[in-house]
N, C-alpha and C positions, 0 to 999 in steps of 0.2 A: 458598248454604248447605250444611255441611259436617257431614257425621255426621248425617245425617238418621234413619237407623236408632237412633239411640238418644233419640228427641225422642218427646214421647205424642200422646196422639190427640189432645186439644185444638190443640197445637203442629203437628200434621201436618196439621189441619184450616186453621190461619191461612193455612200455606202455600197450600193446595190454592187458596183464596179469591184469590191473587194472580198464578195462572196465565192468565186471564184479560184480567188488566189490560194496557189496550193501552201503557203509554209504562213498562213494566219488562222486564227481560232478566233469565230467572230461570234460574239452574244448582243442580240439587239433587246432590249430593253422599253418597252410603250403599253399604253395606257386602248383599251380599244375603243376610245371617242377622244379627240377626234380620229375622222378615219381618211386622209389627204389620199388621193389611187396610188400615187407613187409609196407609200406605206404598206397596201392593202398587195402592191406588187412585191414590195422586198419580201413578206412576211408572207407571201406565195411559195416563192423562190427559197427562202430558210427554211418552209417545212418539209421542203422534198431533201434536205439531209438531215434534219430534227424535227419533230414535233413540239408542238410549243407546249410550253408548260403555264400554266394557269396558275395563277397564286389569288388563294382567297383566303380567308380568316385566317388568323392563329384560334388552334385549338387549344385547349383548357391547358394541355403540358405546357404550350412557345409560352401560353400567358403568365404562367406559374413560373416560368424562366426569368421572363422580363422583369414581375416582379419582385423574385428575387434576386437578383441583378441590382436591382434599384435600392432596396431596402438593406443587401450587405448581407443577408442571413435568408431562412427557409423563411417564403413566404406565410403566413395563414389562410388555410384554405378558404375561411369563409370571405378574405379579402378577396381570393384570386377568382371565387365567385363572382363577387362585388364585381370586380373590376370587369371578368367575361360578359356580364349582364350589362351596365352600362356599355360597353363599346360592342357586342357583336362581337368581338374578336378582331376589328378592323386596327393592323397593323400600327396604323400612324396614330389613332386613340390611344394604344395601346403603348405607347411611345410616350404620347402627351401625359397621359396617367399614372405614368410611371416614374414620369420626369417632376411631378407634384409630390413621391414620396420621401426625397433624400432627407435624413435626418427626422422621419417620423414612427410612429412606435407600428399602428395597424392600422388606423384610422385614415378615410381620406378626406382632405380638406376638400370638398367641393366647391365651397366659393372659389379656393383657388385655384381649381383646373377650372371650371367656367369660365373663373375672368381671360385664363390665359385661350380657352378657348374661345373664349367669343371674340378677341382679336385675330383670330385666324378666321373666324366665317366672315367678319368683317371689311376682311381684306378681298374678299371672292365676288364671282359677278353676280353684280344685286339683285338680278333675276334667277338666279339661282338662290341667292338665302330668301328670298320672296317663296320659291315655289314649299323650302323646308320648313318654310313659317306659316304656310297655308298645311301642309302636311301635318305641322305639328298643332294645329288648332283644330284640326279635324279635317279639311276640306279630303274627299278622294279620289280628285280631279275624274272623276267618270260623270260627271253632271256638271252644274255650274261651276267657275272657279272666280280667285276675286279678279276683279276689274285691272288690278296692278300687273297682272299673269295677262291677261287676257290682250291687253294696249301693247305688251312688250315687244319688242321683234324678234324673237325664237317662239318657237312651238314649245308648246307644253313637252312632247316628246323629243326635242332635241336637251330643255334642261333637263328632264330623266336622267339621261343618259349621260352628261354633263353630271349630273350631281353622283351618280352612281359609279363612272370611274375616277372622282374623287374620292369613292371612301367616305360619302357622305348619304348615301342611304345604302339598304340592305340588295341583294343581288334580285330581289324578286318585288322591289320596290318600295317596302317596309321603313321608316324609319328609324335611323339608330336611337335606343335613350338619351343618349350622352348628347345628342345634337338636338333632341326636342326640350330636353330640361334646361339646355345653354341658352336655345331661340328666345324660352320664356326668361330667363335669368335675365338675357340682356337689350330683348328687347324694349322699347319706352314701349308704357303701357297703354297711353292713348291709340297707339296703330295697331296696339294688340286686342281692346278692344273693341278699336271699327273692325278687324277679318274677324272676331267670333260672332260679330252682329250680322257681318254676311253673310256668315255661315248660317245663321239658325234663321236668317230672313229667307235664301236660298229655299234649306230643308221646310221650313212651315209653307212656303208657294206651291210645294211640289204636296204639300199635307203628309209628309213622312214623319213615323216616330222616329223617334232619334235619340232614346235612352244615349246609347254608350257614348253618342259625340255631347251628350248634354252632361254627362256626369264628369268631366274634365273639364268639360268647361264652368262649373257650378265650384271645381272646387280652386278653378282657376280664381276663382272671385266674381266673378261676370255676375252682374243681377240681371232677370230676364225672368217676367212672368210666365211667358211660354216652355220654358225649361225649368222653372220649378213646376209646373203643372204637367210636365214630360215625367218627370220626377217622382211625382206623389201618382199617380197614377201608375207604373213602374212597383212603387213600393205598395200600393195596395194589390197589384198582382201578387204582390211575393211574399205579404202578409201572414198566410194561412198554412204555406209549407215551406217558407222561407225567411224565417224573424231578422235573421240574422243579418239577410241582407236588404231586408225588407226596412231597417232601421239606420242604415248605413244610405237609404235612397231615400229617405226622410229626412235626414240628417242634409244633405246635399241639398233637397229640394229648398230646408229652409236658409240652407250659405247662395240659394238663387233666389231669395225673394219670399217663399212662403208665406204665411203667415203662421206664428207660434203654436197660437193655439185651437188655429181648424185641423193639426193633426196632430194634437197633442194626446187625444185617446189613444188611434194608433200607433204612437211613438212607444206609448205605454203598455198597450200590449207587444210588440215586436219586444222590447226588453226584456217582457215575465218572460216571453216564451225563449227568451236565449237566458235566462235565470240570473240576470242582473236585477235580482229584488229593490235593492235601495235608490238603484235610478231610474225605475219605475214607481216606488215612493213617491219622489222627489215631483216628479211630472205630474202623477194623481194631487200632491197637494195642492198643485196651482190650476187643475183642471176643477179642484171644489172650493175652492177658493174665487173663481171666477165669477160674476155676476148673473152671465148667463152662457156656459159653455156648451159646448155643441156637440152634439156622439156623445149624452149622457150616458144612456145604456149602457156603452160597449167600456165606459170609463167607471162604471160601477161590477157590472161582469169581473176587469181587471184587478180594480182594488178588492171586492171576494176573492178571489183567486191570492192575491197577494196576503192577506188576511192572515187565508189557512195553512199558507205555505210558512209563516211568524208564528204560526199554532195558537192563533187569537179567530178562530173560525168566529166568534159571536161578535166580533167587528165587523167582517163579511155580512153575517145575518143583519148588522144594523144597518148596513149602507143599503138593503136589499127594502128595509122598511122602507128610509126614508126614500127611496125611489117610489114604491110604492106599486098595485096590482097596475095603477093608471099607465105608468111609463116604462113598464118591464117589461111590456111585448115578448117578444121572442126569447127572452131568456130568461120565463117564467120559469123553466123546468130547473134551469142552474141555481134560480132564487130559492126553487122549494127545497133542495138537497140542501144548501146553506143554511137553511131555517129549521130541518130537521135534523141537522147534525148538530145545531147551537140548541136545541131539543125547543123548540117554537111549534106546535104541530101547528096551532089552528090558521099561525100567520103563510103555513106554507100550504093549508087547503087555500088560502086566500089566492093564491098566487099561482098555485095550478088551475082553479077556475079562469083565472084573468087570462093564463096563456092558452088556453084550452083549443083555440083556434088562431093562436098565431104562430108563428115562424114562417120561413121559407121549407121546400122539401128536398133541401140538400143534406148530405151526408151528416156534415157535422152538430143539425140542428137534429137531424132523427138521429140519435147517437145521446146528444143533451136529452132530449125527452122522454126516451128509454131508461135511461140513469135514473130520470126523474120520479119516472113510474117506478121504479126496480126498487127506489130506497123509500115511495110512498109504501109499498107493497111490505118493503123488510121490517114495518112497524108494527104489523097489524099483529093479530092474535096466532094466526098459522099465513105464515110467511113460504109459502110454498111456492107462487110466482115471482117472488124478488131473485134470485137469483139466474133464471132464463132469459128474464128482463135484462137484467145488466150486463150477463155474458154476451148475447145480440150486442147491449150498447158499444161493449170493448169492441167485437168484432167489427162495428157499421165505421167506428171511431182509425183505428185501425184503417181499415180501407180510404176509408176519406185520404187519409195522410195531413191531417190538417193539427195544428198547434192553438186551438182556441182555450181563454181561461173558464176556468173552472174548479170549483171548492173542490174538487180533486179529480183526478183522472178515474174516465171509465173503468180501464182493469183496475184500478186499484180498490173502488169500492163494491166490483166484483170478487176480488180476492180477500176482502175483508167479511163481504158477505159469507162465501165460500166455508171459509177459516172459519167464522162464527157457528158454522153450520157444523164442523164438525171434518169436512169435504176437504182434504188436504191434497188432494190430488187431483182435482175440481181447479181449487186456487191455483196449484203450480202449471198447471196447463194452461192455463187463464194469462199466468204472469210469461210462461215462453210463446205463448204466440203474442203478445202484446212485446214485446222485447225485439222479438222476431223482426216485427213491422214497425219499431221504432213508434210506440204508438206518443204521441202529443210531443215530440222529440228531443231531443237531446237533455233539457230541463227537466223531466219525467223520469227520468232513467237513474236515476239515484233512488230514487222513494220506489219502484218496481224491484231494484233490485233487492234492497232492505226488506221487502216484505219476499222475494224470495228469499232470501235469509231464511227471515219467520218462520216461513213456513218448509225450509228445512233442517231447521231448529228444533221443530214441535216435530218432523220424521225422524228425530233420534240421526240424522245425518250431516254433525258437525262440521263435516269437510268443506261441505258442497257452501253452507253456511256461509265459513269465515271465505271463501272464496267469493260469495257474490258480496259479501261485506267488503271488501278487497277491491271489487270493480265499480263497487260505489261510491268511495272514499279517494280513489284517484286523483278523482278532480282536484288541485289543489285549493279552487273556490272555496271549498269548506259545503258542509251541508245548511240548507233552510232549514229553523227551530225544530218545525213537526218533524222532518226526517232524523235530523240530531235524535231526539227524542227514542224515535224507532229503534237506531242504533243501538244507543247505551241500553235499550230495554231487553235489546237482541245479544250484544254482549252480557248484560247478566243472567240472562238465558242459558247461554249455552255454561259458564262460570258454575251456575248452579246446579247444570245438568251433568260436567263434568262431577262434581263432588271438590274442584276447585277453587279451597277458601282462600287462600292470597287473592287468586283472580277476582274471586266473588266479591270479597272486599273492595276491592279498587274498581272496579267496574260499576259497585254501589256507587262508592263517592263521586264518581262520574253522573252517573247516571241520577241521584238527589239533587245536583245540582241543574241540572236539564228540564229535570220537573217544574223549575223554580221560573222556568224559561216563557214555558207555554199552558197553556187552559186545558182546560177539560172540553171536550166533543163527542160525539159519539162516534166519531173514525179514528178516534184516539185512546181510545176503551182499553184495545188489544194490548199495548206496553201499560198502559199504570194495572194490567192486570199481573203483570208478571213480576211488573215493582212490589205490589203488594203482599205475594206470597215472598218474596227475598226480603223487605222492609219484615217483616214477622221471624222469619229465620234471623237475621241480624238484628231483633229485638230494636228495630228503630220504625217501626209501624207509625209513632208520634210523628214521622216528620211528611207522611204521603195523608195524614187523617183528613188535610181539608179539601185536598185534589178527590178520595176518594169520596168525601160528603159530599161534593158538586156533581160528581158521576150517579151518586144514587139518586138526589135531584131532578139531575138532567134526565135520567130515566124514568123517576115519577112523572116527569110532563109530557112525556111520551106516552105513558099506559104503561110503561115497565113492558116493552115488548119482547118478548121473550128470546128471539134471534139475537139481540143485544146485550140480555143483560143477565141470560144462564151464565154465561162464561166469568162473568165477574162474578158470579155468585157464587162459583165454584171455588173462585180465588181467594173468597173469603171464607169457604169451608175450609182450605188449606190453610190458609194462616193462620184457623182457630186452633185448628190440629197441631201449629208449630208453636204455637205461644200457649198451648196447654187450656187453652179460654173452651168449655164448652158452651155454656150459655151463649156466647157468639155465633155457636156454631149453629145454634139452633132454629132462628128465622130465616137464613139461607137456605139448609139445609131443607126447610118447607116449602121456600120458593121453589126449588127445583121441582119436587114432587107435584104442586099445583101446575109446574107446566112442563109437568111429565106426558099430561096427556095430549100435548097437541105437539110435541118436540120431541123428535129421537135423539138429539143431543143433551136435553134437558131430563129425559126419560135414564141414560147410559148412566151420566153423573148424580141421579137422584140412587139409585142402585149402587154404584161409587160411592155416594157418601155411607149409605147403612153399614157398607160393606166398612167402613174404615170406625163407624160409632160403634161395631160389633167385634174389632180388632181391638178399639182401644181398652173396650170392655173386657178383652181377652174373654169372649163367647161367640165364638164366629165358625162358621160351616167352610170346613177348605173349598167345596166347589164353589161357592156363592163365591166366594173371593178369587176367586181364580178365574171366575166366569165375570166378575165387576171389574178385573185387573186387565182381561183382556177386551172387554167393552171397551175400558177406556183406551188402549192403543186403538182398537177399530174405529174412533174420532179423533186418531189425532193426540192422543196424550200417551203416547206410548213411554215414556219418562213416570208419569205419574202411575200407568199402573204398574210397571216395575216397584216402583218404590211401595206401592202398596201389596202386592204381593211379599216384597222383601219382608217388611216390620208384621206381615202376617206370620212367616218363616219363622223372625224372631221371637212370638209369642205362644210356639207351641209346642207340646210335649212327645207329639209323636213324630219318630223318625221317619216315618214312609211321609207321613204331611208334609214336616218340614222340608224332604228333598223335592214333592214334588210344586210347593210356593216356591220353591229356589229357582227351579229348574223353571217354574211360569217367568220367573222375574230374569234370570239369565237370554231368554229367547223374547222379549221382550225388549230387553235392554243389556243388548250383549258384551256394554264394557261394565256388568255388574264383576266383581271378583270374586273369584270359587273360594268357598270354605278351608280352612289348610285342613289336612288327616295327621292324625295322631302315626307315628311307627304301627303301633296295633293296629292301626286298619280302623279302630270305631268313631266318629263322631259324637262329640255331646250335641244335643239339641240346639240349645242356648248358644255356644260358642260357637259354634258353625254357623248359624243363623246370623251374629252377631258381625261375624268376619265376614258375611257376604256385604251387608247392610252398611258396616260401617268401614268396611275393608277398601271400598271404592271410594270412602268420602274420607279417610285417614291419607290424604296423598304427599301430608307436610313430612313426611318422617321422621316423627318423634318417636325415642323411646317411652318403655313403658317407665323410666322414670321420670322422664319429662314431661309425659302425659301429666305425671303424679305430681307434677310440681308446679304445673300448669293450671290444674283446679286450686292450688293453693291463691293460686296471684289471682286468679277469678274470684275467691274468698277475700280478697284484699290482703294478705298476710304481709307484713315486710320480709325483711332479707332474714331476720333471725327468729321471726314466727315460722317461718318455712323450714331455715335451720333444724332448729329443736321436733320440730313435726316430723322428719324425717332422720333427722340422726345426723347431719351434716354440718360446717362450718354457718356462716354467713356469707364468706367472702363466697365460698363452695355455689350457694345457693344463688348468690349473682351472677358466678358463671353458665350457671345451668341456663338460664333466665336469660342470659347473652346471646349465646346458641341457640337458644327457641328464637328468639329474636331475628337473631339472621338468617335459620332454616326459612322459617317465618315471612319473611320478605319487610319487614316491619318498621318504619322509620319513626314513630311515636308509640311512646304508653297506649294510647287512645289505639291505633290503630291493633297494637296488639293486641288489646283486651278483645275487640271486635275480632279479631284474627281464633284467637283461643275459641271464644264460643262458636263460631263456625265448627272448628279443627273437635272438639270434644264435644259435640254436637250429635250424639250416636246412643243407639242403646247400650247401657251400658256406663255411661258417661253421666 
């Protein structure tokens, strides 16, 4: 017997008389509502023979079976999950949905489903439908309910029981998603809006906060200033720590009728913190085009941060100059950092003075103030307090959990100062802590990881550097221009230190294009330092002459602060050595000597510069060169130290000195190749040193004959001239060059020539 709950007293009594029939198997199915007394008595007697079997929702496997049967083939897992989520596993709803799937591929036709289901809902008890609609709108039935339900014949409890028994709500009283969607789809808009406003009035009268109720109301299209105001306040609460949620709440507030210009600066901050730079810029354009925009200081902070990410910090500094000291308020420290980064020391001082007493004592404001003080200290003759101040700024910002707009993240600034001071261990610790605490959110993570990669590269830990690069670039949305430049510089540095000629050429090609998209500022000098040396090695220094000139001018405007200028001077020294232009080396060596009196890194680099000069002049003291090489390693320039020792080994006549210098080179850079030893055991000094210095460099696999031909190619010889020089036919010369191009991975003649210059750039070549 099915649907026993619908039978009258007489029919139930008749079934009751059959229970004890010895030759009859009786199964009675019924809903738990309604419950007439005769049905309860019948159920009690039946349970003496067998416990009741309670039929609940279908599980995922059962839903999959239903959908597979409807499709006539195995159901896609995503479709099964979608049906299960929509129907909550209610069997009758699963059947309704499955019934619309015939001849369809793998997508639900929601309109067809809701049209069919709407017809079913329209045929039910009107009071139950009104109850379901009230739940859909947002009434929780614990307080005031719609007038239509209060004035009805049935109690709320009876209506809930009827809806639950019919499989229209879950057992805990929550609405089934598909039922709610269908009611919103099929209910006339005027009736829906009446209920929604009734709900808002009810919540407003009680003085309740109704963010969770307001969100679906706003998404449904209801315009109400109270909803907009509630969502705006919720967005403000989430802005500092959950910018993605804040952006969504602000958009919903706009949908509910909030004024666009009022929310614009906060929306820009939210989208900037999530990494959506382009959308942020479009919002900022509308703010700055407005005659009298509200929240202007916030907008200036966001704009400066976005310009910095685009690699144009100078434009961010322009924003703060336009804002002026009178309006900068608590953003004075951020303005000072931007202006110093752009080379405007006087403008920064004006900002710091204006903001001396401004700002609230929140953690994020304190972090910004400490960062401003640290950067201000870093451009002095003695920058002793700069690093401690910036480390504290990073710690406080991590503790705040806030994601505020700034020209650069406190951890990044602290790491940059540590790296420019030769403190690789400190930089690594700062970055590890910031990444562990998710400083400034996901948008900051790629930059912090790339700085970790840079630190690992300097420490001669290429595997750690590549792992950091992989993590930084795993997001398909790409990097901002500032971070893209840092990435390309790290790739160049890794290839150069591995003496991988093909990788270096490819990395340089990517980097030289990236340079065109980013300007020069104080916080981007580090990538430029690496590119200066790589350009010199590839004989392409002309490509970055303009950027290098801008860097020197920026440092001059700041008074040539030793902390920021020393490493660039060292790169210029390295470039002069590679291009064999001693006249270019002298002014940079002199600058290092001047700075050495008050800067430890400059002292080490000045000593290394003198050692290089003595090595190039082939008049050096082995102990002095070794000391200089180990000094370079102590400030994070392990590869540079190894290179110095290796080149000195190639120029010494004494086997004992050569062995000592080679041991030093291998100790600093274990990847350096050991010299080959002849069968007799003797090692010819120059040959062994050349093997050590050039062996790691010549990873191209060129044979002696191919190297000989390669040198002739670089001399501009034709196939015929090459054949005459080495006594082979022009055709054979052409085959040799084809093999060389294949081994080096060159696709054009220009690329081949560049790769050959690198492959043959060693002692004896």
